[in-house]
N, CA, C and O of each residue as an XYZ file, in Angstrom:
556
protein
N      10.453     -0.135    -12.551
C      10.246      0.490    -11.437
C      10.924      0.266    -10.167
O      11.332     -0.819     -9.752
N      11.048      1.976     -9.299
C      12.225      1.522     -8.276
C      11.029      1.384     -7.795
O       9.899      1.713     -8.155
N      11.744      0.530     -6.425
C      10.949     -0.006     -5.001
C      11.051      1.154     -3.977
O      11.904      2.034     -3.860
N       9.955      0.896     -3.287
C       9.331      2.324     -2.285
C       9.942      2.551     -0.961
O       9.579      3.119      0.069
N      11.313      1.718     -1.459
C      12.469      1.705      0.224
C      13.174      3.065     -0.773
O      13.021      4.219     -0.372
N      13.703      2.870     -1.675
C      14.662      4.014     -2.476
C      13.861      5.280     -2.645
O      14.238      6.391     -2.272
N      12.113      4.864     -3.561
C      11.974      6.316     -3.275
C      11.436      7.195     -1.661
O      11.091      8.350     -1.409
N      11.580      6.105     -0.951
C      11.284      7.001      0.468
C      12.689      7.513      0.652
O      12.688      8.645      1.136
N      13.943      6.997      0.400
C      15.187      7.162      0.755
C      15.431      8.726     -0.070
O      15.947      9.661      0.543
N      14.935      8.877     -1.702
C      15.129     10.005     -2.501
C      14.751     11.264     -1.937
O      15.354     12.336     -1.957
N      13.204     10.828     -1.226
C      12.380     12.217     -0.333
C      12.933     12.331      0.505
O      13.141     13.494      0.852
N      13.545     11.143      1.397
C      14.179     11.712      2.498
C      15.196     12.709      2.948
O      15.324     13.461      3.915
N      16.292     12.240      1.189
C      16.837     12.885      0.865
C      17.207     14.710      0.707
O      18.090     15.524      0.977
N      15.519     14.597     -0.071
C      15.336     16.113     -0.241
C      14.547     16.240     -1.249
O      13.936     17.308     -1.248
N      14.229     15.220     -2.518
C      13.373     15.196     -3.202
C      12.422     16.063     -3.423
O      11.962     16.195     -2.289
N      11.835     16.718     -4.079
C      10.492     17.384     -3.833
C       9.772     16.927     -4.622
O      10.469     16.368     -5.469
N       8.110     16.776     -4.987
C       7.461     16.376     -6.099
C       6.553     17.307     -5.678
O       6.151     17.716     -4.589
N       6.204     17.675     -7.557
C       5.334     18.503     -7.825
C       4.459     17.692     -8.634
O       4.892     17.564     -9.779
N       3.186     17.003     -8.372
C       2.558     16.009     -9.246
C       1.673     16.679    -10.212
O       1.062     17.739    -10.072
N       1.720     15.709    -11.429
C       1.852     16.527    -12.865
C       1.257     14.775    -13.376
O       1.480     13.591    -13.125
N       0.424     15.612    -14.199
C      -0.210     13.870    -15.096
C       0.610     13.029    -15.830
O       0.988     13.518    -16.895
N       1.070     11.701    -15.532
C       2.048     10.538    -15.779
C       2.637     10.344    -14.627
O       3.482      9.465    -14.793
N       2.624     10.788    -13.329
C       3.415     10.669    -12.735
C       3.059      9.384    -11.942
O       1.896      8.999    -11.818
N       3.920      8.869    -11.519
C       3.224      6.936    -10.991
C       3.606      7.560     -9.292
O       4.551      8.271     -8.948
N       2.437      6.960     -8.425
C       3.063      7.335     -6.987
C       2.080      6.199     -6.080
O       0.859      6.347     -6.033
N       2.660      5.258     -5.499
C       2.150      4.758     -3.938
C       1.722      5.377     -2.734
O       2.629      5.727     -1.979
N       0.544      5.597     -2.374
C      -0.031      6.081     -0.830
C       1.176      5.041      0.151
O       1.298      3.817      0.088
N       1.921      5.974      0.985
C       2.814      5.490      1.951
C       2.155      5.639      3.317
O       1.939      6.574      4.089
N       1.854      3.925      3.288
C       1.417      3.326      4.226
C       0.770      1.837      4.167
O       0.334      1.702      3.024
N       0.604      1.028      4.692
C       0.358     -0.026      4.702
C      -0.899     -0.652      4.052
O      -1.031     -1.756      3.524
N      -1.693      0.245      4.216
C      -3.199     -0.357      3.327
C      -2.805     -0.840      2.211
O      -2.529     -2.015      1.968
N      -2.753      0.568      1.123
C      -2.281      0.486     -0.324
C      -1.034      0.377     -0.659
O      -0.599      0.999     -1.628
N      -0.101     -0.595      0.239
C       1.482     -0.748     -0.223
C       1.776     -1.231     -1.843
O       2.735     -0.882     -2.533
N       0.874     -1.963     -2.158
C       1.288     -2.628     -3.205
C       0.338     -1.674     -4.313
O       0.953     -1.581     -5.375
N      -0.246     -1.354     -4.330
C      -0.890     -0.368     -5.116
C      -0.108      1.007     -5.937
O       0.197      1.995     -5.270
N       0.169      0.950     -7.414
C       1.055      2.343     -7.926
C      -0.440      2.868     -8.604
O      -1.168      2.109     -9.243
N      -0.708      4.110     -8.376
C      -1.287      5.009     -8.855
C      -0.777      6.092    -10.210
O       0.435      6.235    -10.051
N      -1.165      6.781    -11.280
C      -0.772      7.438    -11.901
C      -1.867      8.565    -11.990
O      -2.977      8.363    -12.481
N      -1.427      9.845    -11.439
C      -1.555     10.742    -12.596
C      -2.549     11.210    -13.261
O      -1.801     12.023    -13.802
N      -3.367     11.403    -13.637
C      -4.329     11.755    -14.592
C      -5.444     12.329    -14.598
O      -6.308     12.244    -13.726
N      -5.488     13.109    -15.849
C      -6.686     14.132    -15.349
C      -7.892     13.570    -15.134
O      -8.621     14.104    -14.298
N      -8.445     12.124    -15.996
C      -8.983     11.375    -16.042
C     -10.017     11.176    -14.541
O     -11.180     11.509    -14.312
N      -8.634     10.253    -13.437
C      -8.584      9.457    -12.573
C      -8.570     10.130    -11.262
O      -9.382     10.060    -10.339
N      -7.299     10.905    -11.396
C      -6.234     11.034    -10.444
C      -5.702     12.563    -10.442
O      -4.833     12.834    -11.271
N      -6.216     13.711     -9.465
C      -5.751     15.145    -10.203
C      -4.971     15.159     -9.023
O      -4.927     14.387     -8.065
N      -4.053     16.732     -9.435
C      -3.355     16.872     -8.313
C      -4.392     18.707     -7.887
O      -4.680     19.443     -8.830
N      -4.680     19.004     -6.778
C      -4.915     19.798     -6.872
C      -4.339     20.515     -5.850
O      -3.927     19.851     -4.898
N      -4.193     21.855     -5.812
C      -3.535     22.482     -4.822
C      -4.121     23.629     -4.477
O      -4.770     24.391     -5.194
N      -3.831     23.725     -3.218
C      -4.035     24.391     -1.855
C      -3.494     24.986     -1.025
O      -2.755     24.258     -0.363
N      -3.501     25.846     -0.770
C      -2.542     26.867     -0.033
C      -1.789     25.891      1.284
O      -0.574     25.954      1.470
N      -2.733     24.968      2.173
C      -2.203     24.051      2.667
C      -1.013     22.849      2.664
O      -0.187     22.434      3.477
N      -1.573     22.401      0.697
C      -0.464     21.480      0.284
C      -0.827     21.143     -1.024
O      -1.211     22.082     -1.720
N      -0.800     20.110     -1.489
C      -1.540     19.643     -2.640
C      -2.132     17.676     -2.514
O      -1.686     16.567     -2.221
N      -3.244     18.279     -2.919
C      -3.637     17.022     -2.104
C      -4.353     16.282     -3.443
O      -5.011     17.010     -4.186
N      -4.205     14.485     -3.842
C      -4.676     14.169     -5.047
C      -5.433     13.771     -5.069
O      -5.337     12.727     -4.423
N      -6.940     13.975     -5.698
C      -8.210     13.838     -5.564
C      -8.633     12.303     -6.455
O      -8.887     12.516     -7.640
N      -8.687     11.476     -6.210
C      -9.446      9.701     -6.680
C     -10.752     10.708     -7.401
O     -11.422     11.323     -6.571
N     -11.061     10.863     -8.608
C     -12.169     10.832     -9.521
C     -12.799     10.072    -10.134
O     -12.319      9.679    -11.197
N     -13.942      9.640     -9.757
C     -15.003      8.935     -9.797
C     -14.053      7.295     -9.575
O     -13.472      6.742    -10.509
N     -14.083      6.913     -8.560
C     -12.817      5.494     -8.259
C     -13.856      5.602     -6.922
O     -13.568      5.895     -5.761
N     -15.116      5.271     -7.488
C     -16.514      4.385     -6.157
C     -15.296      3.333     -5.889
O     -14.531      3.339     -4.925
N     -15.310      2.694     -6.667
C     -14.316      1.304     -6.085
C     -13.243      1.212     -4.557
O     -13.093      0.378     -3.664
N     -12.607      2.673     -4.906
C     -11.658      2.668     -3.907
C     -12.413      3.166     -2.343
O     -13.470      3.769     -2.523
N     -12.149      3.052     -1.387
C     -12.725      3.733     -0.048
C     -12.123      4.536      0.084
O     -11.695      4.634      1.234
N     -11.583      5.837     -1.099
C     -10.088      6.634     -0.646
C     -11.160      7.583     -1.339
O     -11.835      6.944     -2.147
N     -11.507      8.919     -1.255
C     -11.654      9.906     -2.105
C     -10.313     10.783     -2.097
O     -10.261     11.537     -3.069
N      -9.346     10.853     -1.331
C      -8.500     11.922     -2.147
C      -6.666     11.471     -0.839
O      -6.761     10.522     -0.061
N      -5.985     11.893     -0.866
C      -4.860     11.656     -0.354
C      -4.265     13.074     -0.696
O      -4.602     14.010     -1.422
N      -2.748     12.675      0.556
C      -2.549     14.574      0.764
C      -1.257     14.149     -0.202
O      -0.843     13.000     -0.049
N      -0.528     15.074     -1.277
C       0.536     14.367     -1.648
C       1.651     14.407     -0.537
O       2.766     14.144     -0.988
N       1.614     14.635      0.605
C       2.983     14.406      1.228
C       2.713     13.037      1.917
O       3.610     12.583      2.628
N       1.370     12.230      1.743
C       1.349     11.516      2.571
C       1.451      9.919      1.461
O       1.245      8.795      1.918
N       1.816     10.207     -0.048
C       2.264      9.531     -0.666
C       3.819      9.367     -1.031
O       4.757      9.931     -0.467
N       3.869      8.594     -1.949
C       5.371      8.242     -1.925
C       5.707      8.730     -3.172
O       5.466      7.667     -3.744
N       6.119      9.566     -4.207
C       6.538      9.280     -6.230
C       7.672      8.201     -5.967
O       8.581      8.131     -5.139
N       7.094      7.086     -7.394
C       7.986      6.575     -7.846
C       8.093      7.609     -9.414
O       7.170      7.980    -10.139
N       9.486      7.839     -9.531
C       9.833      8.546    -10.493
C       9.898      7.471    -11.756
O       9.952      6.256    -11.563
N       9.891      7.869    -12.622
C      10.234      7.379    -14.175
C      12.016      7.740    -14.874
O      12.728      8.725    -14.680
N      12.252      6.598    -15.635
C      13.658      6.912    -15.890
C      14.067      8.166    -16.513
O      15.179      8.694    -16.514
N      12.765      8.620    -17.141
C      13.069     10.091    -17.305
C      12.978     11.170    -17.264
O      13.208     12.090    -18.048
N      12.404     11.031    -15.707
C      12.321     12.165    -14.763
C      13.566     11.812    -14.046
O      13.822     12.802    -13.361
N      14.146     11.233    -13.921
C      15.356     10.822    -13.031
C      16.303     11.382    -13.903
O      16.742     12.479    -13.559
N      16.798     10.812    -15.131
C      17.681     11.290    -15.662
C      17.400     12.733    -16.209
O      18.203     13.239    -16.993
N      16.347     13.360    -15.833
C      16.782     14.920    -16.123
C      16.777     15.152    -15.088
O      17.114     16.336    -15.081
N      16.521     14.655    -13.419
C      16.579     15.418    -12.436
C      18.302     15.380    -11.907
O      18.602     15.984    -10.877
N      18.921     14.942    -12.369
C      20.317     14.427    -12.509
C      20.868     15.249    -13.465
O      22.022     15.634    -13.276
N      20.281     15.595    -14.450
C      21.118     17.391    -15.193
C      22.501     16.793    -15.825
O      22.720     15.669    -16.275
N      23.445     18.045    -15.695
C      24.316     17.662    -16.299
C      25.764     16.499    -15.643
O      26.772     16.158    -16.262
N      25.478     16.242    -14.655
C      26.029     15.270    -13.481
C      25.766     14.084    -14.217
O      26.611     13.208    -14.033
N      25.021     13.852    -14.846
C      24.846     12.474    -16.336
C      25.661     12.289    -17.083
O      26.077     13.233    -17.756
N      26.030     11.381    -17.189
C      27.137     10.974    -18.531
C      26.359      9.379    -19.434
O      26.030      9.490    -20.615
N      26.237      8.522    -18.960
C      25.656      7.734    -19.862
C      25.029      6.563    -18.910
O      25.258      6.520    -17.701
N      24.174      5.577    -19.633
C      23.780      4.214    -19.251
C      24.314      3.704    -20.455
O      24.709      4.104    -21.550
N      24.104      2.197    -19.529
C      25.202      1.273    -20.261
C      24.324     -0.226    -19.529
O      24.100     -0.531    -18.358
N      24.014     -0.878    -20.778
C      23.742     -2.175    -20.491
C      24.642     -3.309    -20.007
O      24.924     -3.806    -21.097
N      25.392     -4.176    -18.945
C      26.336     -4.953    -19.479
C      25.319     -6.416    -18.402
O      25.003     -6.409    -17.213
N      25.097     -7.401    -19.403
C      24.322     -8.524    -18.677
C      22.758     -8.168    -18.144
O      21.821     -7.581    -18.684
N      22.932     -8.825    -16.786
C      21.768     -8.462    -16.503
C      21.744     -7.001    -15.415
O      20.946     -6.760    -14.509
N      22.804     -6.260    -15.846
C      22.800     -4.908    -14.920
C      23.178     -3.457    -15.829
O      23.966     -3.102    -16.706
N      22.398     -3.059    -15.246
C      22.326     -1.082    -15.819
C      23.659     -0.623    -15.101
O      24.253     -1.206    -14.194
N      23.908      0.294    -15.584
C      25.063      1.302    -14.953
C      24.704      2.471    -15.617
O      24.589      2.641    -16.831
N      24.492      3.481    -14.453
C      24.783      5.038    -14.903
C      25.822      5.082    -14.385
O      26.301      4.609    -13.354
N      26.407      6.132    -15.745
C      27.972      7.346    -14.999
C      27.309      8.257    -14.738
O      26.161      8.335    -15.177
N      27.806      9.127    -14.012
C      27.641     10.662    -13.690
C      29.290     10.870    -13.142
O      30.154     10.070    -12.783
N      29.243     12.379    -13.278
C      30.531     13.282    -12.858
C      31.115     12.288    -11.513
O      32.250     11.908    -11.227
N      29.914     12.097    -10.924
C      30.561     11.475     -9.207
C      31.085     10.011     -9.537
O      32.198      9.761     -9.074
N      30.567      9.174    -10.140
C      30.598      7.880     -9.832
C      29.788      7.040    -10.464
O      28.756      7.628    -10.785
N      29.799      5.834    -10.812
C      28.829      4.857    -11.255
C      28.017      4.004    -10.576
O      28.588      3.488     -9.615
N      26.887      3.672    -10.734
C      25.854      3.385     -9.922
C      25.035      2.279    -11.455
O      24.580      2.640    -12.540
N      25.224      0.419    -10.597
C      24.012     -0.402    -11.025
C      23.304     -0.808    -10.328
O      23.233     -0.643     -9.110
N      22.363     -1.696    -11.352
C      21.129     -1.869    -10.093
C      20.441     -2.706    -11.689
O      20.536     -2.283    -12.841
N      19.554     -4.389    -11.041
C      19.277     -4.951    -12.432
C      18.310     -4.025    -13.664
O      18.027     -4.627    -14.700
N      17.863     -2.655    -13.501
C      16.890     -2.005    -13.756
C      17.235     -0.725    -14.383
O      17.953     -0.106    -13.597
N      17.046     -0.115    -15.378
C      17.757      1.480    -15.469
C      17.108      2.342    -14.439
O      17.803      3.261    -14.003
N      16.010      2.221    -14.016
C      15.289      3.156    -12.890
C      15.934      3.701    -11.682
O      16.184      4.747    -11.084
N      16.092      2.158    -11.644
C      16.829      1.759     -9.952
C      18.449      2.486    -10.120
O      19.012      2.997     -9.152
N      19.055      2.433    -11.477
C      20.575      2.483    -11.537
C      20.498      4.435    -11.140
O      21.040      5.101    -10.258
N      19.347      4.888    -12.539
C      18.861      6.241    -12.126
C      19.053      6.698    -10.777
O      19.811      7.452    -10.165
N      17.917      5.833    -10.518
C      17.245      6.306     -8.894
C      18.657      6.174     -7.773
O      18.538      7.055     -6.921
N      19.546      5.587     -7.614
C      20.593      5.135     -7.080
C      21.595      6.392     -7.523
O      21.811      7.205     -6.624
N      22.152      6.609     -8.655
C      22.825      7.810     -8.577
C      22.694      9.279     -8.212
O      23.640     10.027     -7.963
N      20.776      9.757     -8.211
C      20.385     11.219     -7.794
C      20.250     11.017     -6.498
O      20.248     11.982     -5.733
N      20.118      9.762     -6.053
C      20.030      9.279     -4.560
C      21.631     10.503     -3.839
O      21.845     11.352     -2.973
N      22.462      9.637     -5.152
C      23.780     10.313     -4.490
C      24.234     11.494     -4.550
O      24.959     12.018     -3.705
N      23.708     12.141     -5.872
C      24.199     12.931     -5.892
C      22.912     14.266     -5.039
O      23.170     15.459     -4.879
N      22.153     13.860     -4.807
C      21.284     15.019     -3.861
C      22.114     14.783     -2.358
O      22.159     15.661     -1.497
N      22.825     13.291     -2.201
C      23.507     13.196     -0.229
C      24.429     14.101     -0.646
O      24.528     14.926      0.262
N      25.455     14.499     -1.909
C      26.934     14.756     -1.975
C      26.351     16.147     -1.792
O      26.794     16.632     -0.751
N      25.358     17.121     -2.548
C      25.378     17.870     -2.559
C      25.270     19.166     -1.616
O      25.422     20.385     -1.705
N      24.780     17.813     -0.281
C      24.234     18.804      0.595
C      24.815     18.520      1.666
O      24.251     18.715      2.743
N      26.616     17.771      1.550
C      27.814     17.736      1.868
C      28.426     18.795      2.246
O      28.079     19.469      1.276
N      29.127     19.590      2.927
C      30.143     20.521      3.283
C      31.793     19.458      3.077
O      31.865     18.308      3.509
N      32.643     19.977      2.545
C      33.681     19.590      2.584
C      34.074     20.171      3.847
O      33.400     21.001      4.457
N      35.309     19.657      4.259
C      35.827     20.197      5.633
C      36.794     21.231      5.416
O      37.373     21.781      6.352
N      37.047     21.603      3.841
C      37.622     22.644      3.326
C      36.885     24.195      3.102
O      37.430     25.299      3.110
N      35.637     23.890      2.928
C      34.289     24.925      3.278
C      34.294     25.550      4.507
O      34.407     24.860      5.520
N      34.168     27.005      4.592
C      33.773     27.489      5.550
C      32.555     27.152      5.949
O      31.622     26.929      5.177
N      32.482     27.081      7.564
C      30.986     26.858      7.919
C      30.676     28.089      8.576
O      31.425     28.828      9.215
N      28.564     28.273      8.134
C      28.368     29.338      8.095
C      27.914     29.783      9.785
O      27.629     30.949     10.061
């Protein structure tokens, strides 16, 4: 699983989350910092409202929390989700010793777990897609 810091960097770079069953997330704050939750129709559901998405905790009386805005949550994307988000930029995933390396059209990215390597590649992909090269005219 990727770290909260890496998930936050992805969000801050522009990655948006539309909560669906099976998604993992954390509440972005100190009180629940070590807790990881999973969207499930039985326990945690995403409710879409005009003002935004709210994650409702169904039947979890042991939590001092009934719901949380998706904007106050931190999506922890899975390996398959990260690979899909890389799209055609993704080339390969290899494992050498203790490192996993994701190769993309841009570069290679290594980490001690596959999800983190994918996340590093996606972070660079997002950042580079937002850069304007010196040869491009500015609006």
